[in-house]
C-alpha positions as CSV (number, residue, x, y, z in Angstrom):
1,X,52.1,10.7,2.2
2,X,49.2,13.0,1.5
3,X,48.5,16.6,2.2
4,X,45.1,18.0,3.1
5,X,44.3,21.8,2.9
6,X,41.7,22.5,5.6
7,X,42.0,26.3,5.5
8,X,38.6,26.6,3.9
9,X,37.1,25.2,7.1
10,X,38.6,28.0,9.1
11,X,38.4,27.1,12.9
12,X,36.0,24.2,12.2
13,X,38.4,21.6,10.8
14,X,38.5,19.1,13.7
15,X,35.8,16.7,12.4
16,X,37.3,16.6,8.9
17,X,40.8,16.1,10.3
18,X,39.6,13.1,12.4
19,X,37.5,11.7,9.5
20,X,40.6,11.7,7.3
21,X,42.7,10.0,9.9
22,X,40.1,7.4,10.7
23,X,38.7,6.6,7.2
24,X,41.1,7.8,4.5
25,X,44.7,7.4,5.9
26,X,46.3,4.0,5.6
27,X,48.0,2.3,8.6
28,X,51.4,3.9,9.2
29,X,50.8,6.6,6.6
30,X,52.1,10.1,7.2
31,X,49.5,12.9,6.7
32,X,50.1,16.6,6.4
33,X,47.3,19.0,7.4
34,X,47.3,22.7,6.7
35,X,44.8,24.9,8.6
36,X,44.2,28.5,9.8
37,X,45.6,29.2,13.2
38,X,43.4,32.1,14.2
39,X,44.1,32.7,18.0
40,X,46.5,29.7,18.2
41,X,44.1,27.6,20.2
42,X,43.6,25.4,17.1
43,X,47.2,24.3,17.4
44,X,46.8,22.7,20.8
45,X,43.3,21.5,19.9
46,X,44.7,19.6,16.9
47,X,47.6,18.1,18.9
48,X,45.1,16.9,21.6
49,X,42.8,15.6,18.9
50,X,45.5,13.4,17.4
51,X,46.9,12.2,20.7
52,X,43.5,11.4,22.1
53,X,42.6,9.3,19.1
54,X,45.9,7.3,19.0
55,X,47.7,9.1,16.3
56,X,51.3,10.4,16.5
57,X,52.1,14.0,15.8
58,X,55.5,14.2,14.2
59,X,55.8,17.9,13.5
60,X,54.0,21.2,14.0
61,X,55.1,24.4,12.4
62,X,53.9,27.8,11.3
63,X,53.4,27.8,7.5
64,X,53.0,31.5,7.0
65,X,51.4,34.4,8.9
66,X,47.9,32.9,9.0
67,X,48.4,29.1,8.5
68,X,49.8,26.2,10.5
69,X,51.0,22.7,9.3
70,X,51.0,19.5,11.3
71,X,52.4,16.2,10.3
72,X,50.7,13.1,11.7
73,X,51.3,9.4,11.5
74,X,48.4,6.9,11.7
């Protein structure tokens, strides 16, 4: 299990998130992503991104006032 902090990418984390899942995560590995939520559209966008690419979202929760965490299985 690895954790990736994508907050520095602000709303532009989609490509990096997908790159991590495609190239860095091992088969059946659990990956935790932390990102900024902004207007909350990033939450649905990240869920759709994982689903559309064949990954399983296990959990999605608010980390603090500005950040969100999702847990995904490859």
